[in-house]
C-alpha positions in Angstrom: 307.9 206.1 74.7 305.7 208.4 77.4 304.6 205.7 80.7 300.7 204.6 80.4 298.4 203.1 82.3 295.8 200.9 81.5 292.0 202.1 81.8 288.8 200.2 82.0 285.9 202.9 82.5 282.7 200.5 83.3 279.3 201.2 83.8 276.8 198.6 85.2 275.2 197.7 82.3 278.5 198.1 79.6 281.8 198.4 79.0 281.8 202.3 78.3 286.1 202.9 77.4 289.0 201.2 77.5 292.4 201.7 76.1 295.9 202.9 77.2 296.0 206.6 79.0 299.0 209.0 80.4 296.5 210.8 83.1 293.0 210.5 84.6 291.5 212.5 86.5 288.0 212.1 88.3 285.9 213.1 91.2 285.8 211.1 94.7 283.9 212.2 97.9 287.3 213.2 98.9 287.4 215.9 96.1 289.5 215.6 92.7 292.0 212.9 91.6 294.2 213.0 89.1 296.2 209.8 88.4 299.2 208.8 86.1 301.3 205.8 85.8 303.2 204.7 89.0 300.6 206.4 91.0 300.6 204.7 94.8 297.6 202.1 94.6 294.0 203.9 95.3 290.4 202.4 96.1 288.0 205.5 96.6 284.3 206.5 95.9 283.3 208.2 92.5 281.2 211.6 93.1 278.9 212.4 90.5 281.3 214.6 87.9 283.4 214.6 84.5 286.4 211.8 84.1 288.6 213.3 81.6 291.2 210.3 80.3 294.3 212.0 77.7 294.9 208.9 76.0 298.2 207.6 75.2 297.9 209.3 71.7 297.0 212.9 73.3 293.6 212.4 72.0 290.9 213.6 75.3 288.2 211.2 76.1 285.4 212.7 78.2 282.5 210.7 80.1 280.1 211.9 82.4 280.0 209.3 85.1 277.0 209.0 88.6 278.1 206.9 91.5 280.7 203.8 91.8 284.0 203.6 92.9 287.9 203.7 91.6 290.5 201.5 92.0 294.1 201.4 90.8 297.2 199.4 91.2 299.8 198.2 89.2 299.6 200.9 86.7 296.1 199.3 86.0 293.0 201.8 86.5 289.4 200.6 86.5 286.3 202.9 87.0 283.5 201.1 87.9 280.5 203.4 87.3 276.5 203.3 88.4 276.0 205.1 85.2 278.3 206.5 82.7 278.3 207.8 78.9 281.1 209.1 76.9 280.6 213.2 76.5 280.1 212.0 72.7 277.0 209.8 73.3 275.2 212.5 75.5 272.3 215.1 74.0 273.1 218.4 74.6 269.1 219.7 73.8 268.0 217.4 76.1 270.2 217.3 78.9 270.2 221.5 79.0 266.4 220.4 78.6 266.5 217.9 82.1 269.0 220.8 83.6 266.1 223.4 83.2 262.9 220.6 84.4 265.1 220.0 87.6 265.6 223.6 88.5 262.0 224.2 87.9 261.1 221.6 90.2 264.2 221.7 92.9 265.1 218.6 92.1 268.7 218.5 93.0 269.8 215.0 91.8 268.2 215.9 88.3 269.8 218.7 88.5 273.2 217.3 89.6 273.1 214.3 86.8 272.1 217.1 83.8 274.7 219.3 85.0 278.0 216.7 84.6 276.1 215.7 81.1 276.6 219.1 80.4 280.1 219.7 82.1 281.1 216.2 80.4 280.5 217.4 76.9 282.3 220.7 77.8 285.2 219.4 78.5 285.7 217.1 75.3 
């Protein structure tokens, strides 16, 4: 049996995903990080970006995450995000329209949010 870590992906308004995983990749302000069982304890500030979870059964869960922080110790990972949505919950057409609107209005924050949502969908 492969080593596993317990993951809790939580947004400000709900629990998004919880389960066992073998790898989680996220973007921190210090750069991308991959966390596997046995990783050294870590506390980091999340950048907007996709979070990819390789589940214990070999599936991939992808989520768009905007802000928050990540905490890892004793093979328990908490991803506490201001906003998070699973790739399967994202309306691709709506995200594409939001990206085009953000480009037209030169709204950098909206552009980044829409881009992250589309990257999460692409990585599932």
